[in-house]
C-alpha positions as CSV (number, residue, x, y, z in Angstrom):
1,X,-27.2,34.8,83.8
2,X,-25.3,35.0,79.9
3,X,-21.3,35.0,81.7
4,X,-23.1,30.9,82.9
5,X,-23.9,30.1,79.4
6,X,-20.7,31.8,77.6
7,X,-18.4,29.6,80.2
8,X,-20.2,26.4,78.5
9,X,-19.4,27.0,75.5
10,X,-15.4,28.3,75.4
11,X,-16.3,25.3,77.6
12,X,-17.3,23.1,74.9
13,X,-15.0,25.2,72.0
14,X,-11.9,24.1,74.1
15,X,-13.2,20.9,74.6
16,X,-13.3,19.9,70.6
17,X,-10.1,21.8,70.0
18,X,-8.5,19.1,72.1
19,X,-10.0,16.0,71.3
20,X,-9.7,17.3,67.3
21,X,-5.9,18.0,68.0
22,X,-5.5,14.7,70.1
23,X,-6.6,12.1,67.1
24,X,-4.4,15.0,64.7
25,X,-2.2,13.7,66.8
26,X,-2.8,10.7,67.2
27,X,-2.6,9.9,63.0
28,X,1.0,11.9,63.3
29,X,2.1,9.1,66.4
30,X,1.5,6.7,64.0
31,X,3.4,7.8,60.8
32,X,6.0,8.6,63.2
33,X,6.4,4.3,63.9
34,X,5.5,3.5,60.1
35,X,8.4,5.9,59.7
36,X,10.9,3.8,62.6
37,X,9.7,1.1,61.5
38,X,10.8,1.1,58.5
39,X,13.6,1.8,59.2
40,X,14.7,-0.5,61.7
41,X,14.3,-2.5,58.8
42,X,16.3,-0.4,56.5
43,X,19.3,-0.7,59.3
44,X,18.3,-4.3,59.3
45,X,18.4,-5.1,56.1
46,X,22.0,-2.6,55.7
47,X,23.2,-4.9,58.2
48,X,22.5,-7.4,56.9
49,X,24.1,-7.6,53.6
50,X,27.4,-6.3,55.2
51,X,27.9,-9.3,57.4
52,X,27.2,-11.8,54.4
53,X,29.6,-10.0,52.3
54,X,32.6,-9.5,54.9
55,X,31.9,-12.6,56.2
56,X,36.3,-14.3,57.5
57,X,37.4,-16.9,55.3
58,X,40.2,-19.2,56.0
59,X,42.5,-20.5,53.1
60,X,40.6,-24.3,52.3
61,X,36.7,-22.2,53.0
62,X,35.6,-22.6,56.2
63,X,34.9,-19.6,58.3
64,X,37.0,-18.9,61.4
65,X,34.6,-18.4,64.6
66,X,33.5,-15.3,65.7
67,X,34.4,-16.7,68.7
68,X,35.0,-19.5,71.9
69,X,37.7,-20.1,68.1
70,X,41.9,-20.3,68.5
71,X,43.7,-17.9,68.2
72,X,47.0,-17.9,65.7
73,X,49.4,-18.1,68.5
74,X,47.5,-20.5,70.3
75,X,47.1,-22.5,66.9
76,X,51.1,-22.0,66.1
77,X,52.5,-23.2,69.1
78,X,49.9,-26.5,68.7
79,X,50.9,-27.0,64.5
80,X,55.2,-26.9,65.6
């Protein structure tokens, strides 16, 4: 029965290598997730800075409403 013993050893070796590969894979997955989080934070910061930089203002210093405000034509009709 030496072949049965060899098969058992082969199965154990294969299982051990799969476990080792799985542990290594988890580490790289965690590293990738951390990198994605850092990238997302960087993108959100850049977006916030762009939005603060490009806010439109009226001549009197009040903010232009982004949605729900009057169009310039409607405003002109009401003014004159």
